N, C-alpha and C positions, 0 to 999 in steps of 0.2 A: 177147881181143876180146869174148868172151861176157860177161865181167864188166862191160866198158865198156858194151855194149849194154843189159844189165840195168839198170845205173845210170842210163843215159839214159832208158830206158823208165819207170823209177820217177820220175825227175824230171818227165817229161811227165805222169805220173799225178797228181803233186802239183799241177802247174799246172792240170790239168783239175779237180781237186778244189777248188782255190781259186776257179776260175771258176764252178763249180757252186754253191758256198756263197754267192758274191756274187750269183748269180742268185736263189737262195732268199731271201736277205735283202731283195732288192729286190722280190720277188714277194708275192702275197697269201696264199700258203699258210702262211708262217711267222707272218704276222699272225693268221690264223685260229687256229692252234695256240697262239700266245701269249695271245690273248684268252681262249680256252677254258681254258687252264691257270690264268690269273689268276682267272677266275670260279670255277672249281672250288676252288682253294686258298682264295679269299675266303669261299666258302660254308661249307666245312668248318671254317674258322677262326672265323667269326662266328656261324653259325646256332645251335649249341648254346647259346651265351650269350644270344642273342636270344630263345630259347625258355625261358630261365630254368634251363638246365642247364650242366654243365661236363664236361670230360674227367676221368675217374676216375684214369687211370694212363697211363704212356707207351705201353703195349701197345694201349690203347684208341685213342690218337692214331694209331699206326702202322696198325692195322687199318682205321680209318675213312678215312685219307688214301689208302691204297693200293687201296682198293676200286674206285675209279673211275680210278685211275692206269693200270691195264692197258689200259683203253679208249683213253686218250689216246695211249699208246704205239702201239697198233694203228692209230689214225687217222693219227698222224704218219707212220708207215711207209707207209701207203697213199698219202698226199698227196705224199710225197717220192719214195719208191722206185718206186712203180707207174707214175710218169710219166717217170722220169729217162732211160730209153732211148727209149721211143716218141716223146718230145717232139722228139728229133733228127730223126726221120723225118717227123713230123707238121708241124714248122715248117720242114722242108727244110734245116735247118742242117747236117745230116750231109753234104750235098753239098759243103759247104766243108770241114768237119772231116775227111772221109775222103780229101780230096785232099792233105792235109798229111802229112808223114812221121811219122805217129803210129800206132803199132800199136793194134789193136782191144783188146788186153788192157790196154793203158795207159789207154784210154778207159774200159773197164769198171771197172778197179780205182779210177780217179780218181772215177768216179761213185759207186761203193760207199763209198769213203772219205768223200765229201761227205755222203752220207746218214747214215753211221754217226756222223760228228762232230756233225751237227745233232741226231740223236736222243740222243747222249751228253750234249750240252748240256742237253737237256730232262730227262734223267735226273738230272743233277747239280742242276739248279735245283729240280726237284720234290722229290726226296728230301732235298736240302739244306735246303729250306724246312721240310719236315716235321720234320726233326731240330731245327731252330732253334725252331720253334713248340712242339715237345714240351718243350724245355728251359724255355721261357717259361711254358707252361701248367701243366706238372707238375713242373718242376725236374729232370727226368731224361729219358733217351732209352732206348727199348726195345732190348734186345739183338737183333741180327739185321740191322742196317742194312748191315753189310759184305756179308753174303750177299745182301741185297736189291739192292745195287749190282751184284754179279756176275751175279745172275739177270737183272737189267734189261739188262745188256750182252749177255748170251746171247740174251735176247728180241729185242733190237734186231738182232742178227746174223741170227737166224732170220727175223724179219719182213722185213728188207731183202732177204734172199735170195729169199723168196717174192714180194715185190713186184717185184723186178727180173726174176724169171722170167716173170711175167705181162706186164711191160713189154716183154720181149724179142720177143714175138710179136703183141701187140695192135696194132691199126691206128691207134687214137686214144687220147689220154691219158684222156679221159672214160670210154672203154670199159675201159681198164686199171684205173681207179679203181673202177668198178662191179664188175668181175669179182673184183678182190681183196677188196672189201668183202663181196660175196656169199660168196666162199670162206671168209673168216675168220669172219664173223658168222653166216652161215646154214648153209652146207654142213658145215663141220667141226664146228660146235656141234650140228647136227641129227644127224649120223652118230654123234657121241660119245654123245648122249642116247639114241638108238635102241639102240645096242649095249649100253649100260648097263641100259636098261629091259627089253629083250626077251631079251637074251642074257647079261646079267650079266657083260659083258666090260669090263674096265678100259681106258679110252682113254688110257693113259699115253703113247702115241705122238702124240697130237693136240697140235698147236702151241698152240692157244688154251687148252687145259687146262693145258699146261705153264706158260704165262705166269701163270696164277693162283697158281703156287707162290710168286710174289713176295709175295702177301698171306698165304698159308698159312705162310710162313716166320716170321711173327710170332705165329701161334697159330691155333686153330680158328675157323672162321666158322660159327656155329650148331652143327649136329651134324657138320659136315664138317671134316676135318683131314688133314694129310699128315705122314708120318714124315720124319725127316732123310734117310733113304736115298731116299725118293720125291722129295724136293726136289732132292737131288743128281742123281738120274736125270732129272728135268725139265730141269735146266740142260744136261745132256749132250745130251738129245734136241733142245733148241732149237738148240744148236750144229750138230748133225747136219743139222737142217732147213736151216740157213743154208748149210752146205757143199754139200749135195746140190742145193739150189735154185740156188745161185750157179753151180755147174759147168754145170748144164743151161741156165741163163740165158746164160752166156757162149757155150756151143756154138751156141745159137740165134742169138745176137747176131752171132757171127763169120760165120755163113752168110747173114745177112740182107742183102738188097740192095734197091734201090729198084725 
């Protein structure tokens, strides 16, 4: 009986994920991310040649294209994950959804799956284009794209968990977006910088710093670099962020009422 219940709950989660993805596709947020991605890829592809320069080697391509890629991942996670739960309460659709025989964990997993699939598509498109462009521009691809994909998926997992945590207690979608942006862009970055500057403490635990491992995976940026062990640790830390934030988010979501 337990196995049957779990199977049915997972089926419901898949249905919810499909509905969420359909909602994303019909909404403006995916249009915003799509346009931004096209603009960034277009600029990185054309600007050097318009300035009379060119990419020197595959590593140069990888470092350049992934420099802004991390910001796109963070923004996408904020737009999708930070509103996915709170929107049900803000739009009052939860009044209908919660009256149906659907467990809250099925709803939560379905929404998480939808966010992860959308961000996975972004990862595949962005890194896939980067690899294709590298082949055309330099005739080769920099080593490390396999690791970049794994790190990107870990980053998506961590970012979605954090976004859903904020979404689980926020009152409005706009508030959830602002809070998540402040946390990612201002608070975590500021704390990391202060600890490093005044206490010489490495912020290896910081989610935003770990996401930068995607770029450092291809080589040093200026005078800053990461070792292979540090890159591996960054991937693990991002997964831990995702697990911890997701568990907390679900506990808050489960107890949340109108």
